[in-house]
C-alpha positions as a Python dict, from the first residue, in 0.01 Angstrom:
ca = {
    (1, 'X'): (0, 0, 0),
    (2, 'X'): (323, -192, -8),
    (3, 'X'): (301, -226, -397),
    (4, 'X'): (332, 154, -408),
    (5, 'X'): (643, 157, -206),
    (6, 'X'): (881, -46, -440),
    (7, 'X'): (1101, 252, -491),
    (8, 'X'): (1171, 238, -122),
    (9, 'X'): (1302, -108, -109),
    (10, 'X'): (1102, -364, 93),
    (11, 'X'): (896, -182, 356),
    (12, 'X'): (671, -404, 571),
    (13, 'X'): (390, -285, 777),
    (14, 'X'): (467, -470, 1100),
    (15, 'X'): (254, -422, 1398),
    (16, 'X'): (492, -169, 1522),
    (17, 'X'): (478, 33, 1193),
    (18, 'X'): (110, 13, 1186),
    (19, 'X'): (80, 157, 1547),
    (20, 'X'): (331, 448, 1445),
    (21, 'X'): (107, 521, 1154),
    (22, 'X'): (-225, 515, 1337),
    (23, 'X'): (-66, 726, 1622),
    (24, 'X'): (70, 972, 1376),
    (25, 'X'): (-284, 1003, 1196),
    (26, 'X'): (-464, 1046, 1529),
    (27, 'X'): (-199, 1313, 1637),
    (28, 'X'): (-247, 1496, 1313),
    (29, 'X'): (-630, 1498, 1321),
    (30, 'X'): (-656, 1595, 1667),
    (31, 'X'): (-1025, 1659, 1775),
    (32, 'X'): (-1131, 1759, 1414),
    (33, 'X'): (-1427, 1566, 1274),
    (34, 'X'): (-1436, 1418, 931),
    (35, 'X'): (-1649, 1703, 803),
    (36, 'X'): (-1404, 1957, 944),
    (37, 'X'): (-1114, 1769, 776),
    (38, 'X'): (-1303, 1756, 438),
    (39, 'X'): (-1365, 2129, 470),
    (40, 'X'): (-998, 2199, 528),
    (41, 'X'): (-887, 1978, 238),
    (42, 'X'): (-1143, 2149, 9),
    (43, 'X'): (-1017, 2491, 96),
    (44, 'X'): (-653, 2397, 42),
    (45, 'X'): (-744, 2248, -302),
    (46, 'X'): (-941, 2540, -393),
    (47, 'X'): (-664, 2760, -289),
    (48, 'X'): (-415, 2568, -505),
    (49, 'X'): (-658, 2583, -807),
    (50, 'X'): (-665, 2969, -764),
    (51, 'X'): (-274, 2991, -727),
    (52, 'X'): (-242, 2789, -1044),
    (53, 'X'): (-477, 3021, -1230),
    (54, 'X'): (-285, 3322, -1097),
    (55, 'X'): (49, 3191, -1242),
    (56, 'X'): (-83, 3088, -1565),
    (57, 'X'): (-74, 2698, -1496),
    (58, 'X'): (-448, 2647, -1530),
    (59, 'X'): (-420, 2490, -1886),
    (60, 'X'): (-163, 2219, -1796),
    (61, 'X'): (-303, 1849, -1821),
    (62, 'X'): (-453, 1682, -1516),
    (63, 'X'): (-219, 1470, -1312),
    (64, 'X'): (-399, 1159, -1423),
    (65, 'X'): (-320, 1264, -1778),
    (66, 'X'): (40, 1319, -1715),
    (67, 'X'): (99, 987, -1519),
    (68, 'X'): (-70, 779, -1794),
}
């Protein structure tokens, strides 16, 4: 992960930072199961796809194609 953060300077995953990250993820997840989180993710992604179709952006290249 640190390799992705080069634009941020020199971040380091110290034990304190790791604890903050883990605590933040747990707070965000709450009591939801992996299946519930996956369902929520899928619903959001499908909604974004529908929105892109409505605004005529459905023919844009995929993100992977634009980044490459």
